[in-house]
C-alpha positions as CSV (number, residue, x, y, z in Angstrom):
1,M,-29.0,0.7,-15.7
2,R,-25.8,0.3,-16.9
3,S,-24.4,3.9,-14.9
4,R,-25.6,1.9,-11.6
5,A,-23.4,-1.3,-12.3
6,P,-19.8,0.1,-10.7
7,L,-21.6,1.8,-7.7
8,L,-23.5,-1.3,-7.1
9,L,-20.3,-3.5,-7.5
10,A,-18.3,-0.8,-4.9
11,V,-21.0,-1.5,-2.4
12,L,-21.0,-5.0,-2.7
13,L,-17.3,-5.4,-2.6
14,G,-17.2,-2.7,0.4
15,L,-14.7,-0.3,-1.8
16,P,-14.6,3.1,-1.1
17,L,-16.6,5.4,-3.5
18,P,-14.2,7.7,-5.9
19,S,-15.3,10.9,-4.1
20,R,-14.3,9.4,-1.0
21,A,-11.2,7.5,-1.7
22,Q,-7.7,8.8,-0.6
23,G,-5.8,7.5,-3.3
24,L,-2.4,5.5,-2.4
25,A,-0.5,8.7,-1.3
26,P,-1.0,7.8,2.4
27,L,0.4,4.5,1.8
28,R,3.6,6.1,0.6
29,V,3.9,8.5,3.3
30,Q,3.2,5.4,6.1
31,G,6.1,3.5,4.4
32,L,8.4,6.2,4.5
33,R,7.7,6.5,8.2
34,C,8.2,3.1,8.7
35,V,11.8,3.1,6.8
36,Q,12.8,6.5,8.8
37,G,11.2,5.6,12.0
38,A,13.4,5.1,15.2
39,H,11.5,2.1,16.4
40,A,10.2,-0.7,13.3
41,A,7.2,-2.0,15.8
42,A,5.6,1.3,16.1
43,S,6.5,3.0,12.9
44,C,5.9,0.2,10.8
45,K,2.2,-0.7,12.3
46,P,0.1,1.5,10.5
47,F,1.8,1.0,7.1
48,L,1.5,-2.9,7.7
49,E,-2.3,-2.5,8.9
50,T,-3.2,-0.5,5.7
51,T,-1.3,-2.9,3.2
52,Y,-3.3,-5.7,4.8
53,R,-6.7,-4.0,4.4
54,L,-5.9,-3.1,1.0
55,K,-4.5,-7.0,-0.1
56,N,-8.0,-7.6,1.3
57,R,-9.7,-5.7,-1.2
58,A,-7.5,-6.5,-3.9
59,E,-8.3,-10.1,-3.2
60,A,-11.9,-9.6,-2.9
61,A,-11.9,-8.0,-6.1
62,K,-9.7,-10.6,-7.8
63,R,-7.0,-7.9,-8.8
64,W,-4.1,-10.1,-8.4
65,R,-2.0,-7.8,-9.9
66,C,-2.6,-5.1,-7.5
67,Y,-2.3,-7.7,-4.7
68,S,1.2,-9.0,-5.9
69,A,2.4,-4.7,-6.2
70,L,1.3,-4.5,-2.6
71,L,3.4,-7.6,-1.4
72,G,6.5,-6.1,-3.3
73,Y,5.8,-2.7,-1.9
74,E,5.9,-4.3,1.5
75,A,9.0,-6.1,0.6
76,Q,10.6,-3.2,-0.5
77,V,9.5,-0.8,2.5
78,I,10.9,-3.8,5.0
79,A,14.1,-4.0,2.8
80,A,14.4,-0.1,3.0
81,R,14.5,-0.6,6.7
82,G,17.2,-3.1,6.9
83,G,15.0,-6.2,7.2
84,G,15.5,-7.0,10.9
85,A,19.1,-5.8,11.3
86,G,18.0,-3.8,14.4
87,D,16.2,-0.7,14.4
88,T,18.6,1.2,12.2
89,P,17.4,2.0,8.9
90,A,19.4,1.0,5.9
91,A,18.6,3.4,3.2
92,A,20.1,7.1,3.6
93,A,17.7,8.3,0.8
94,P,14.9,5.5,1.1
95,E,12.2,7.5,-1.1
96,L,14.7,6.9,-3.7
97,A,14.3,3.1,-3.5
98,L,10.8,3.0,-2.7
99,D,9.9,4.9,-5.8
100,S,9.7,2.2,-8.6
101,A,7.8,0.1,-6.2
102,Y,5.3,2.8,-5.7
103,G,4.8,3.7,-9.3
104,E,4.3,-0.3,-10.1
105,L,1.7,0.0,-6.9
106,S,-0.1,3.0,-7.9
107,A,-0.3,1.9,-11.9
108,E,-1.8,-1.8,-10.7
109,C,-4.0,-0.7,-7.6
110,E,-5.4,2.7,-8.4
111,P,-8.7,1.4,-8.9
112,I,-9.2,-0.4,-5.6
113,Q,-7.9,2.4,-3.2
């Protein structure tokens, strides 16, 4: 019975099973596309939709540190983009600016994917 508990919990919470999980790497790629994209609305929409979905999963699992890390990563991406100063990305090397936020994110959120 003990080996079924994580499976049952994943099914009840609607979490993907580890064999189907893609990890957080796609979120990092989407964040970079958001920062480097020519138009914020088009290039950031997939990133923001993914973080919204992950925040809902983190909330359902009561993973508040993961939820906070997702909020922080969103803020870092938006700040690297330029934070509303037109459609011109602010950072010349956005991947460097986002690395520390992504490291925290992956450490806190890997279980929820």
